[in-house]
VMD Tcl script that builds the backbone (N, CA, C; Angstrom):
set m [mol new atoms 501]
animate dup $m
set s [atomselect $m all]
$s set {name element resname resid chain x y z} {
  {N N UNK 1 A 1.168 -16.614 15.393}
  {CA C UNK 1 A 0.844 -15.247 15.762}
  {C C UNK 1 A 1.434 -14.893 17.133}
  {N N UNK 2 A 1.658 -15.875 17.966}
  {CA C UNK 2 A 2.221 -15.589 19.286}
  {C C UNK 2 A 3.596 -14.932 19.169}
  {N N UNK 3 A 4.397 -15.427 18.236}
  {CA C UNK 3 A 5.729 -14.830 18.051}
  {C C UNK 3 A 5.601 -13.379 17.570}
  {N N UNK 4 A 4.643 -13.142 16.714}
  {CA C UNK 4 A 4.391 -11.784 16.242}
  {C C UNK 4 A 4.015 -10.885 17.421}
  {N N UNK 5 A 3.156 -11.389 18.310}
  {CA C UNK 5 A 2.725 -10.612 19.477}
  {C C UNK 5 A 3.897 -10.306 20.399}
  {N N UNK 6 A 4.793 -11.273 20.578}
  {CA C UNK 6 A 5.981 -11.044 21.408}
  {C C UNK 6 A 6.835 -9.948 20.767}
  {N N UNK 7 A 7.013 -10.038 19.448}
  {CA C UNK 7 A 7.778 -9.015 18.739}
  {C C UNK 7 A 7.167 -7.636 18.907}
  {N N UNK 8 A 5.848 -7.578 18.824}
  {CA C UNK 8 A 5.161 -6.302 18.984}
  {C C UNK 8 A 5.347 -5.756 20.398}
  {N N UNK 9 A 5.308 -6.633 21.382}
  {CA C UNK 9 A 5.535 -6.196 22.773}
  {C C UNK 9 A 6.921 -5.572 22.920}
  {N N UNK 10 A 7.934 -6.233 22.350}
  {CA C UNK 10 A 9.285 -5.667 22.411}
  {C C UNK 10 A 9.364 -4.344 21.648}
  {N N UNK 11 A 8.740 -4.293 20.506}
  {CA C UNK 11 A 8.791 -3.081 19.704}
  {C C UNK 11 A 8.097 -1.926 20.422}
  {N N UNK 12 A 6.940 -2.195 21.029}
  {CA C UNK 12 A 6.170 -1.158 21.713}
  {C C UNK 12 A 6.640 -0.903 23.148}
  {N N UNK 13 A 7.382 -1.862 23.725}
  {CA C UNK 13 A 7.774 -1.747 25.122}
  {C C UNK 13 A 6.618 -2.028 26.062}
  {N N UNK 14 A 5.743 -2.961 25.667}
  {CA C UNK 14 A 4.578 -3.321 26.483}
  {C C UNK 14 A 4.876 -4.569 27.303}
  {N N UNK 15 A 5.013 -4.386 28.617}
  {CA C UNK 15 A 5.277 -5.506 29.518}
  {C C UNK 15 A 6.738 -5.900 29.578}
  {N N UNK 16 A 7.537 -5.337 28.710}
  {CA C UNK 16 A 8.984 -5.576 28.666}
  {C C UNK 16 A 9.667 -4.259 28.308}
  {N N UNK 17 A 10.965 -4.219 28.558}
  {CA C UNK 17 A 11.712 -3.031 28.156}
  {C C UNK 17 A 11.751 -2.977 26.629}
  {N N UNK 18 A 11.523 -1.805 26.087}
  {CA C UNK 18 A 11.505 -1.658 24.624}
  {C C UNK 18 A 12.854 -2.065 24.050}
  {N N UNK 19 A 12.807 -2.933 23.043}
  {CA C UNK 19 A 14.020 -3.432 22.392}
  {C C UNK 19 A 13.659 -3.748 20.943}
  {N N UNK 20 A 13.959 -2.816 20.046}
  {CA C UNK 20 A 13.538 -2.993 18.653}
  {C C UNK 20 A 14.270 -4.138 17.958}
  {N N UNK 21 A 15.506 -4.426 18.385}
  {CA C UNK 21 A 16.219 -5.554 17.789}
  {C C UNK 21 A 15.516 -6.871 18.126}
  {N N UNK 22 A 15.127 -7.043 19.392}
  {CA C UNK 22 A 14.383 -8.249 19.773}
  {C C UNK 22 A 13.011 -8.259 19.105}
  {N N UNK 23 A 12.409 -7.084 18.995}
  {CA C UNK 23 A 11.131 -6.984 18.307}
  {C C UNK 23 A 11.251 -7.479 16.881}
  {N N UNK 24 A 12.314 -7.073 16.210}
  {CA C UNK 24 A 12.553 -7.523 14.841}
  {C C UNK 24 A 12.741 -9.035 14.801}
  {N N UNK 25 A 13.566 -9.563 15.699}
  {CA C UNK 25 A 13.855 -11.010 15.707}
  {C C UNK 25 A 12.572 -11.828 15.865}
  {N N UNK 26 A 11.729 -11.460 16.814}
  {CA C UNK 26 A 10.489 -12.204 17.048}
  {C C UNK 26 A 9.503 -12.050 15.890}
  {N N UNK 27 A 9.437 -10.845 15.355}
  {CA C UNK 27 A 8.542 -10.616 14.217}
  {C C UNK 27 A 9.012 -11.420 13.016}
  {N N UNK 28 A 10.320 -11.492 12.804}
  {CA C UNK 28 A 10.858 -12.252 11.673}
  {C C UNK 28 A 10.562 -13.742 11.829}
  {N N UNK 29 A 10.604 -14.247 13.063}
  {CA C UNK 29 A 10.259 -15.658 13.289}
  {C C UNK 29 A 8.822 -15.935 12.841}
  {N N UNK 30 A 7.927 -15.039 13.173}
  {CA C UNK 30 A 6.530 -15.194 12.759}
  {C C UNK 30 A 6.412 -15.075 11.240}
  {N N UNK 31 A 7.167 -14.163 10.664}
  {CA C UNK 31 A 7.142 -13.965 9.210}
  {C C UNK 31 A 7.628 -15.215 8.487}
  {N N UNK 32 A 8.667 -15.830 9.011}
  {CA C UNK 32 A 9.218 -17.043 8.391}
  {C C UNK 32 A 8.227 -18.199 8.419}
  {N N UNK 33 A 7.260 -18.115 9.323}
  {CA C UNK 33 A 6.224 -19.145 9.398}
  {C C UNK 33 A 5.016 -18.795 8.533}
  {N N UNK 34 A 5.108 -17.705 7.797}
  {CA C UNK 34 A 4.074 -17.364 6.841}
  {C C UNK 34 A 2.989 -16.427 7.325}
  {N N UNK 35 A 3.150 -15.800 8.485}
  {CA C UNK 35 A 2.146 -14.876 9.004}
  {C C UNK 35 A 2.262 -13.549 8.243}
  {N N UNK 36 A 1.235 -13.233 7.445}
  {CA C UNK 36 A 1.288 -12.104 6.512}
  {C C UNK 36 A 1.565 -10.766 7.189}
  {N N UNK 37 A 0.910 -10.485 8.296}
  {CA C UNK 37 A 1.125 -9.197 8.955}
  {C C UNK 37 A 2.568 -9.080 9.436}
  {N N UNK 38 A 3.140 -10.183 9.898}
  {CA C UNK 38 A 4.544 -10.177 10.319}
  {C C UNK 38 A 5.456 -9.966 9.115}
  {N N UNK 39 A 5.138 -10.594 7.995}
  {CA C UNK 39 A 5.938 -10.402 6.787}
  {C C UNK 39 A 5.917 -8.936 6.365}
  {N N UNK 40 A 4.744 -8.348 6.412}
  {CA C UNK 40 A 4.609 -6.925 6.084}
  {C C UNK 40 A 5.475 -6.083 7.029}
  {N N UNK 41 A 5.373 -6.348 8.333}
  {CA C UNK 41 A 6.142 -5.563 9.308}
  {C C UNK 41 A 7.643 -5.748 9.134}
  {N N UNK 42 A 8.089 -6.967 8.808}
  {CA C UNK 42 A 9.514 -7.182 8.551}
  {C C UNK 42 A 9.944 -6.319 7.360}
  {N N UNK 43 A 9.084 -6.242 6.354}
  {CA C UNK 43 A 9.371 -5.360 5.225}
  {C C UNK 43 A 9.506 -3.909 5.660}
  {N N UNK 44 A 8.613 -3.472 6.534}
  {CA C UNK 44 A 8.677 -2.094 7.050}
  {C C UNK 44 A 9.959 -1.904 7.860}
  {N N UNK 45 A 10.304 -2.880 8.693}
  {CA C UNK 45 A 11.527 -2.759 9.498}
  {C C UNK 45 A 12.751 -2.608 8.596}
  {N N UNK 46 A 12.818 -3.422 7.536}
  {CA C UNK 46 A 13.939 -3.308 6.605}
  {C C UNK 46 A 13.917 -1.967 5.869}
  {N N UNK 47 A 12.752 -1.492 5.478}
  {CA C UNK 47 A 12.686 -0.235 4.725}
  {C C UNK 47 A 13.046 0.965 5.591}
  {N N UNK 48 A 12.750 0.891 6.878}
  {CA C UNK 48 A 13.025 2.013 7.786}
  {C C UNK 48 A 14.310 1.832 8.595}
  {N N UNK 49 A 14.906 0.637 8.532}
  {CA C UNK 49 A 16.098 0.372 9.336}
  {C C UNK 49 A 15.778 0.299 10.814}
  {N N UNK 50 A 14.646 -0.323 11.158}
  {CA C UNK 50 A 14.218 -0.436 12.550}
  {C C UNK 50 A 14.637 -1.799 13.094}
  {N N UNK 51 A 15.620 -1.798 13.998}
  {CA C UNK 51 A 16.077 -3.039 14.616}
  {C C UNK 51 A 16.951 -3.875 13.704}
  {N N UNK 52 A 17.222 -3.357 12.518}
  {CA C UNK 52 A 18.004 -4.073 11.514}
  {C C UNK 52 A 18.560 -3.038 10.538}
  {N N UNK 53 A 19.627 -3.375 9.857}
  {CA C UNK 53 A 20.182 -2.449 8.877}
  {C C UNK 53 A 19.203 -2.268 7.715}
  {N N UNK 54 A 19.067 -1.046 7.269}
  {CA C UNK 54 A 18.144 -0.733 6.169}
  {C C UNK 54 A 18.577 -1.499 4.915}
  {N N UNK 55 A 17.604 -2.148 4.276}
  {CA C UNK 55 A 17.881 -2.937 3.078}
  {C C UNK 55 A 16.610 -2.967 2.233}
  {N N UNK 56 A 16.564 -2.161 1.193}
  {CA C UNK 56 A 15.342 -2.014 0.402}
  {C C UNK 56 A 15.013 -3.253 -0.426}
  {N N UNK 57 A 16.014 -4.012 -0.810}
  {CA C UNK 57 A 15.745 -5.256 -1.549}
  {C C UNK 57 A 15.022 -6.251 -0.636}
  {N N UNK 58 A 15.512 -6.379 0.592}
  {CA C UNK 58 A 14.848 -7.271 1.559}
  {C C UNK 58 A 13.475 -6.721 1.936}
  {N N UNK 59 A 13.375 -5.406 2.027}
  {CA C UNK 59 A 12.076 -4.791 2.335}
  {C C UNK 59 A 11.068 -5.191 1.264}
  {N N UNK 60 A 11.470 -5.088 0.008}
  {CA C UNK 60 A 10.586 -5.479 -1.088}
  {C C UNK 60 A 10.226 -6.961 -0.997}
  {N N UNK 61 A 11.216 -7.808 -0.806}
  {CA C UNK 61 A 10.979 -9.260 -0.783}
  {C C UNK 61 A 9.992 -9.661 0.310}
  {N N UNK 62 A 10.173 -9.122 1.518}
  {CA C UNK 62 A 9.270 -9.482 2.613}
  {C C UNK 62 A 7.873 -8.896 2.404}
  {N N UNK 63 A 7.827 -7.687 1.903}
  {CA C UNK 63 A 6.530 -7.064 1.651}
  {C C UNK 63 A 5.778 -7.849 0.578}
  {N N UNK 64 A 6.488 -8.310 -0.426}
  {CA C UNK 64 A 5.859 -9.072 -1.513}
  {C C UNK 64 A 5.281 -10.390 -0.991}
  {N N UNK 65 A 5.965 -11.020 -0.033}
  {CA C UNK 65 A 5.437 -12.264 0.550}
  {C C UNK 65 A 4.065 -12.014 1.182}
  {N N UNK 66 A 3.945 -10.918 1.895}
  {CA C UNK 66 A 2.651 -10.581 2.510}
  {C C UNK 66 A 1.619 -10.226 1.439}
  {N N UNK 67 A 2.058 -9.515 0.415}
  {CA C UNK 67 A 1.159 -9.126 -0.675}
  {C C UNK 67 A 0.600 -10.353 -1.386}
  {N N UNK 68 A 1.438 -11.335 -1.590}
  {CA C UNK 68 A 1.010 -12.562 -2.272}
  {C C UNK 68 A -0.046 -13.323 -1.480}
  {N N UNK 69 A -0.137 -13.038 -0.187}
  {CA C UNK 69 A -1.166 -13.654 0.652}
  {C C UNK 69 A -2.432 -12.797 0.713}
  {N N UNK 70 A -2.444 -11.692 -0.031}
  {CA C UNK 70 A -3.641 -10.863 -0.078}
  {C C UNK 70 A -3.689 -9.753 0.948}
  {N N UNK 71 A -2.578 -9.462 1.609}
  {CA C UNK 71 A -2.540 -8.402 2.619}
  {C C UNK 71 A -2.522 -7.049 1.898}
  {N N UNK 72 A -3.617 -6.299 1.988}
  {CA C UNK 72 A -3.826 -5.093 1.178}
  {C C UNK 72 A -2.739 -4.032 1.361}
  {N N UNK 73 A -2.323 -3.742 2.592}
  {CA C UNK 73 A -1.278 -2.738 2.813}
  {C C UNK 73 A -0.005 -3.135 2.076}
  {N N UNK 74 A 0.306 -4.425 2.123}
  {CA C UNK 74 A 1.506 -4.920 1.455}
  {C C UNK 74 A 1.360 -4.815 -0.058}
  {N N UNK 75 A 0.177 -5.110 -0.574}
  {CA C UNK 75 A -0.049 -4.997 -2.009}
  {C C UNK 75 A 0.176 -3.563 -2.482}
  {N N UNK 76 A -0.327 -2.615 -1.727}
  {CA C UNK 76 A -0.120 -1.208 -2.055}
  {C C UNK 76 A 1.366 -0.871 -2.033}
  {N N UNK 77 A 2.076 -1.314 -0.997}
  {CA C UNK 77 A 3.505 -1.014 -0.895}
  {C C UNK 77 A 4.296 -1.661 -2.023}
  {N N UNK 78 A 3.959 -2.902 -2.375}
  {CA C UNK 78 A 4.652 -3.562 -3.484}
  {C C UNK 78 A 4.436 -2.756 -4.765}
  {N N UNK 79 A 3.212 -2.313 -4.972}
  {CA C UNK 79 A 2.947 -1.463 -6.126}
  {C C UNK 79 A 3.782 -0.196 -6.106}
  {N N UNK 80 A 3.904 0.409 -4.940}
  {CA C UNK 80 A 4.713 1.618 -4.810}
  {C C UNK 80 A 6.194 1.332 -5.063}
  {N N UNK 81 A 6.679 0.176 -4.578}
  {CA C UNK 81 A 8.079 -0.199 -4.841}
  {C C UNK 81 A 8.317 -0.331 -6.343}
  {N N UNK 82 A 7.404 -1.011 -7.042}
  {CA C UNK 82 A 7.535 -1.143 -8.498}
  {C C UNK 82 A 7.447 0.224 -9.177}
  {N N UNK 83 A 6.546 1.072 -8.704}
  {CA C UNK 83 A 6.363 2.388 -9.291}
  {C C UNK 83 A 7.614 3.252 -9.184}
  {N N UNK 84 A 8.279 3.170 -8.042}
  {CA C UNK 84 A 9.450 4.002 -7.785}
  {C C UNK 84 A 10.773 3.294 -8.092}
  {N N UNK 85 A 10.717 1.982 -8.358}
  {CA C UNK 85 A 11.953 1.232 -8.579}
  {C C UNK 85 A 12.768 1.093 -7.308}
  {N N UNK 86 A 12.081 0.863 -6.184}
  {CA C UNK 86 A 12.746 0.740 -4.886}
  {C C UNK 86 A 12.869 -0.740 -4.539}
  {N N UNK 87 A 14.099 -1.228 -4.462}
  {CA C UNK 87 A 14.340 -2.628 -4.108}
  {C C UNK 87 A 14.030 -3.596 -5.238}
  {N N UNK 88 A 13.580 -3.062 -6.362}
  {CA C UNK 88 A 13.184 -3.868 -7.512}
  {C C UNK 88 A 13.240 -2.964 -8.741}
  {N N UNK 89 A 13.372 -3.562 -9.922}
  {CA C UNK 89 A 13.393 -2.753 -11.141}
  {C C UNK 89 A 12.036 -2.087 -11.355}
  {N N UNK 90 A 12.053 -0.839 -11.770}
  {CA C UNK 90 A 10.816 -0.080 -11.991}
  {C C UNK 90 A 9.983 -0.761 -13.075}
  {N N UNK 91 A 8.697 -0.924 -12.797}
  {CA C UNK 91 A 7.789 -1.570 -13.750}
  {C C UNK 91 A 6.388 -1.036 -13.467}
  {N N UNK 92 A 5.941 -0.091 -14.282}
  {CA C UNK 92 A 4.658 0.561 -14.025}
  {C C UNK 92 A 3.472 -0.381 -14.221}
  {N N UNK 93 A 3.586 -1.341 -15.118}
  {CA C UNK 93 A 2.487 -2.284 -15.313}
  {C C UNK 93 A 2.305 -3.149 -14.062}
  {N N UNK 94 A 3.405 -3.657 -13.512}
  {CA C UNK 94 A 3.328 -4.445 -12.273}
  {C C UNK 94 A 2.864 -3.570 -11.116}
  {N N UNK 95 A 3.317 -2.324 -11.096}
  {CA C UNK 95 A 2.894 -1.395 -10.043}
  {C C UNK 95 A 1.380 -1.271 -10.062}
  {N N UNK 96 A 0.832 -1.022 -11.239}
  {CA C UNK 96 A -0.614 -0.881 -11.370}
  {C C UNK 96 A -1.335 -2.150 -10.913}
  {N N UNK 97 A -0.859 -3.312 -11.344}
  {CA C UNK 97 A -1.514 -4.572 -10.991}
  {C C UNK 97 A -1.574 -4.778 -9.483}
  {N N UNK 98 A -0.467 -4.502 -8.791}
  {CA C UNK 98 A -0.443 -4.699 -7.336}
  {C C UNK 98 A -1.312 -3.678 -6.617}
  {N N UNK 99 A -1.238 -2.434 -7.055}
  {CA C UNK 99 A -2.048 -1.399 -6.411}
  {C C UNK 99 A -3.528 -1.704 -6.615}
  {N N UNK 100 A -3.886 -2.181 -7.799}
  {CA C UNK 100 A -5.279 -2.507 -8.069}
  {C C UNK 100 A -5.761 -3.653 -7.182}
  {N N UNK 101 A -4.883 -4.611 -6.891}
  {CA C UNK 101 A -5.244 -5.710 -5.970}
  {C C UNK 101 A -5.690 -5.137 -4.625}
  {N N UNK 102 A -4.926 -4.201 -4.101}
  {CA C UNK 102 A -5.277 -3.576 -2.819}
  {C C UNK 102 A -6.557 -2.754 -2.951}
  {N N UNK 103 A -6.697 -2.053 -4.067}
  {CA C UNK 103 A -7.881 -1.208 -4.297}
  {C C UNK 103 A -9.148 -2.057 -4.326}
  {N N UNK 104 A -9.059 -3.213 -4.954}
  {CA C UNK 104 A -10.232 -4.081 -5.053}
  {C C UNK 104 A -10.670 -4.624 -3.694}
  {N N UNK 105 A -9.769 -4.574 -2.717}
  {CA C UNK 105 A -10.115 -4.962 -1.343}
  {C C UNK 105 A -10.680 -3.787 -0.552}
  {N N UNK 106 A -10.784 -2.633 -1.194}
  {CA C UNK 106 A -11.371 -1.477 -0.524}
  {C C UNK 106 A -10.384 -0.554 0.156}
  {N N UNK 107 A -9.080 -0.705 -0.115}
  {CA C UNK 107 A -8.080 0.173 0.488}
  {C C UNK 107 A -8.169 1.547 -0.182}
  {N N UNK 108 A -8.598 2.595 0.560}
  {CA C UNK 108 A -8.866 3.894 -0.074}
  {C C UNK 108 A -7.662 4.551 -0.735}
  {N N UNK 109 A -6.490 4.471 -0.139}
  {CA C UNK 109 A -5.312 5.075 -0.777}
  {C C UNK 109 A -5.000 4.345 -2.079}
  {N N UNK 110 A -5.145 3.028 -2.085}
  {CA C UNK 110 A -4.924 2.256 -3.305}
  {C C UNK 110 A -5.965 2.622 -4.362}
  {N N UNK 111 A -7.199 2.811 -3.944}
  {CA C UNK 111 A -8.240 3.223 -4.892}
  {C C UNK 111 A -7.886 4.568 -5.521}
  {N N UNK 112 A -7.424 5.491 -4.702}
  {CA C UNK 112 A -6.987 6.789 -5.205}
  {C C UNK 112 A -5.836 6.610 -6.193}
  {N N UNK 113 A -4.864 5.751 -5.837}
  {CA C UNK 113 A -3.711 5.534 -6.707}
  {C C UNK 113 A -4.119 4.908 -8.043}
  {N N UNK 114 A -5.101 3.997 -8.025}
  {CA C UNK 114 A -5.592 3.414 -9.274}
  {C C UNK 114 A -6.214 4.519 -10.131}
  {N N UNK 115 A -6.978 5.382 -9.504}
  {CA C UNK 115 A -7.533 6.526 -10.230}
  {C C UNK 115 A -6.446 7.376 -10.860}
  {N N UNK 116 A -5.380 7.600 -10.113}
  {CA C UNK 116 A -4.249 8.373 -10.624}
  {C C UNK 116 A -3.605 7.675 -11.816}
  {N N UNK 117 A -3.441 6.362 -11.718}
  {CA C UNK 117 A -2.860 5.600 -12.834}
  {C C UNK 117 A -3.701 5.763 -14.093}
  {N N UNK 118 A -5.022 5.635 -13.951}
  {CA C UNK 118 A -5.900 5.802 -15.111}
  {C C UNK 118 A -5.885 7.240 -15.637}
  {N N UNK 119 A -5.755 8.201 -14.758}
  {CA C UNK 119 A -5.781 9.600 -15.207}
  {C C UNK 119 A -4.476 9.999 -15.904}
  {N N UNK 120 A -3.371 9.352 -15.541}
  {CA C UNK 120 A -2.074 9.729 -16.109}
  {C C UNK 120 A -1.532 8.702 -17.103}
  {N N UNK 121 A -2.194 7.546 -17.187}
  {CA C UNK 121 A -1.702 6.503 -18.077}
  {C C UNK 121 A -0.446 5.833 -17.551}
  {N N UNK 122 A -0.396 5.622 -16.256}
  {CA C UNK 122 A 0.767 4.980 -15.630}
  {C C UNK 122 A 0.497 3.490 -15.445}
  {N N UNK 123 A 1.094 2.669 -16.315}
  {CA C UNK 123 A 0.920 1.226 -16.237}
  {C C UNK 123 A -0.358 0.735 -16.874}
  {N N UNK 124 A -1.149 1.668 -17.422}
  {CA C UNK 124 A -2.454 1.363 -18.003}
  {C C UNK 124 A -2.807 2.498 -18.966}
  {N N UNK 125 A -3.697 2.238 -19.899}
  {CA C UNK 125 A -4.127 3.287 -20.829}
  {C C UNK 125 A -4.914 4.375 -20.079}
  {N N UNK 126 A -4.771 5.602 -20.518}
  {CA C UNK 126 A -5.547 6.704 -19.934}
  {C C UNK 126 A -7.033 6.430 -20.165}
  {N N UNK 127 A -7.811 6.589 -19.093}
  {CA C UNK 127 A -9.258 6.394 -19.185}
  {C C UNK 127 A -9.909 7.262 -18.106}
  {N N UNK 128 A -10.434 8.403 -18.522}
  {CA C UNK 128 A -10.998 9.365 -17.566}
  {C C UNK 128 A -12.189 8.787 -16.807}
  {N N UNK 129 A -12.988 7.960 -17.469}
  {CA C UNK 129 A -14.153 7.367 -16.794}
  {C C UNK 129 A -13.720 6.405 -15.692}
  {N N UNK 130 A -12.739 5.547 -15.990}
  {CA C UNK 130 A -12.239 4.626 -14.961}
  {C C UNK 130 A -11.531 5.389 -13.848}
  {N N UNK 131 A -10.798 6.423 -14.220}
  {CA C UNK 131 A -10.133 7.250 -13.206}
  {C C UNK 131 A -11.174 7.809 -12.242}
  {N N UNK 132 A -12.229 8.379 -12.815}
  {CA C UNK 132 A -13.287 8.940 -11.980}
  {C C UNK 132 A -13.897 7.869 -11.073}
  {N N UNK 133 A -14.187 6.693 -11.623}
  {CA C UNK 133 A -14.793 5.615 -10.824}
  {C C UNK 133 A -13.937 5.273 -9.612}
  {N N UNK 134 A -12.625 5.177 -9.824}
  {CA C UNK 134 A -11.738 4.817 -8.708}
  {C C UNK 134 A -11.573 5.971 -7.726}
  {N N UNK 135 A -11.474 7.193 -8.238}
  {CA C UNK 135 A -11.415 8.343 -7.332}
  {C C UNK 135 A -12.689 8.399 -6.486}
  {N N UNK 136 A -13.821 8.119 -7.115}
  {CA C UNK 136 A -15.112 8.160 -6.408}
  {C C UNK 136 A -15.150 7.097 -5.307}
  {N N UNK 137 A -14.657 5.908 -5.591}
  {CA C UNK 137 A -14.615 4.848 -4.566}
  {C C UNK 137 A -13.787 5.302 -3.367}
  {N N UNK 138 A -12.628 5.884 -3.642}
  {CA C UNK 138 A -11.775 6.372 -2.551}
  {C C UNK 138 A -12.449 7.506 -1.795}
  {N N UNK 139 A -13.099 8.405 -2.530}
  {CA C UNK 139 A -13.800 9.526 -1.904}
  {C C UNK 139 A -14.919 9.031 -1.006}
  {N N UNK 140 A -15.650 8.034 -1.487}
  {CA C UNK 140 A -16.751 7.475 -0.698}
  {C C UNK 140 A -16.262 6.809 0.586}
  {N N UNK 141 A -14.992 6.416 0.610}
  {CA C UNK 141 A -14.398 5.813 1.815}
  {C C UNK 141 A -13.716 6.872 2.681}
  {N N UNK 142 A -13.904 8.141 2.328}
  {CA C UNK 142 A -13.395 9.227 3.171}
  {C C UNK 142 A -12.009 9.723 2.835}
  {N N UNK 143 A -11.442 9.300 1.721}
  {CA C UNK 143 A -10.099 9.737 1.353}
  {C C UNK 143 A -10.180 11.170 0.821}
  {N N UNK 144 A -9.681 12.116 1.604}
  {CA C UNK 144 A -9.892 13.545 1.362}
  {C C UNK 144 A -9.380 14.018 0.002}
  {N N UNK 145 A -8.192 13.611 -0.382}
  {CA C UNK 145 A -7.653 14.054 -1.657}
  {C C UNK 145 A -8.524 13.568 -2.814}
  {N N UNK 146 A -9.048 12.352 -2.701}
  {CA C UNK 146 A -9.949 11.830 -3.730}
  {C C UNK 146 A -11.237 12.642 -3.774}
  {N N UNK 147 A -11.720 13.077 -2.617}
  {CA C UNK 147 A -12.929 13.903 -2.581}
  {C C UNK 147 A -12.713 15.197 -3.359}
  {N N UNK 148 A -11.534 15.781 -3.202}
  {CA C UNK 148 A -11.197 16.995 -3.936}
  {C C UNK 148 A -11.172 16.716 -5.443}
  {N N UNK 149 A -10.525 15.640 -5.833}
  {CA C UNK 149 A -10.404 15.287 -7.258}
  {C C UNK 149 A -11.787 15.019 -7.860}
  {N N UNK 150 A -12.640 14.317 -7.132}
  {CA C UNK 150 A -13.993 14.027 -7.626}
  {C C UNK 150 A -14.733 15.337 -7.885}
  {N N UNK 151 A -14.580 16.292 -6.991}
  {CA C UNK 151 A -15.200 17.600 -7.192}
  {C C UNK 151 A -14.708 18.269 -8.462}
  {N N UNK 152 A -13.415 18.165 -8.721}
  {CA C UNK 152 A -12.837 18.739 -9.941}
  {C C UNK 152 A -13.404 18.032 -11.171}
  {N N UNK 153 A -13.474 16.709 -11.116}
  {CA C UNK 153 A -14.022 15.953 -12.249}
  {C C UNK 153 A -15.468 16.370 -12.535}
  {N N UNK 154 A -16.275 16.498 -11.480}
  {CA C UNK 154 A -17.660 16.937 -11.666}
  {C C UNK 154 A -17.724 18.353 -12.248}
  {N N UNK 155 A -16.904 19.239 -11.742}
  {CA C UNK 155 A -16.970 20.635 -12.211}
  {C C UNK 155 A -16.536 20.776 -13.658}
  {N N UNK 156 A -15.609 19.929 -14.106}
  {CA C UNK 156 A -15.123 20.000 -15.483}
  {C C UNK 156 A -15.867 19.055 -16.422}
  {N N UNK 157 A -16.625 18.121 -15.836}
  {CA C UNK 157 A -17.296 17.129 -16.667}
  {C C UNK 157 A -16.336 16.120 -17.269}
  {N N UNK 158 A -15.243 15.843 -16.546}
  {CA C UNK 158 A -14.254 14.862 -16.985}
  {C C UNK 158 A -14.531 13.525 -16.328}
  {N N UNK 159 A -14.744 12.502 -17.134}
  {CA C UNK 159 A -14.955 11.168 -16.592}
  {C C UNK 159 A -16.325 10.991 -15.964}
  {N N UNK 160 A -17.064 12.067 -15.861}
  {CA C UNK 160 A -18.404 12.065 -15.285}
  {C C UNK 160 A -19.160 13.227 -15.907}
  {N N UNK 161 A -20.451 13.140 -15.861}
  {CA C UNK 161 A -21.254 14.236 -16.393}
  {C C UNK 161 A -21.024 15.474 -15.530}
  {N N UNK 162 A -20.930 16.634 -16.173}
  {CA C UNK 162 A -20.707 17.873 -15.435}
  {C C UNK 162 A -21.866 18.095 -14.469}
  {N N UNK 163 A -21.513 18.348 -13.212}
  {CA C UNK 163 A -22.527 18.529 -12.171}
  {C C UNK 163 A -21.973 19.521 -11.144}
  {N N UNK 164 A -22.307 20.770 -11.327}
  {CA C UNK 164 A -21.794 21.822 -10.449}
  {C C UNK 164 A -22.233 21.606 -9.009}
  {N N UNK 165 A -23.448 21.100 -8.817}
  {CA C UNK 165 A -23.966 20.844 -7.475}
  {C C UNK 165 A -23.105 19.788 -6.757}
  {N N UNK 166 A -22.772 18.704 -7.455}
  {CA C UNK 166 A -21.953 17.634 -6.862}
  {C C UNK 166 A -20.517 18.095 -6.609}
  {N N UNK 167 A -20.036 19.010 -7.470}
  {CA C UNK 167 A -18.649 19.455 -7.340}
  {C C UNK 167 A -18.485 20.308 -6.104}
}
mol reanalyze $m
mol bondsrecalc $m
mol representation Tube
mol addrep $m
């Protein structure tokens, strides 16, 4: 983690002159040693071209390493990469599986995305009740768009009993 911290200092310009290339180098050293947050950040650096040439295949590979260690943000991003076919072949079933991993850890955006998958049948069979359950979880964690969707579900009686008061 010390190498990751040094990389962050260079990236942020804390205590040293800001140098994103050095920030990338130090963060990558930590990532190569298996530090999940560093692996995730290396993926972000590659996806945004920060301190390194933009490379979506490498962005996917590094993000997936962090995801495989249970890092929720990375799991969500891996799911998004599969969903959009960025750096990897498009695969909606794999997208759903990865996003659900993050959702099960309580990541509100991932919970919302799982709800969306169930509502649209993306990578999974359409199921209005499951969609509502996941939207509700995200809404309960303060995810504003999910709160709006939950209100719509209540008002229409989709996936939940119609409840004008709750909507």
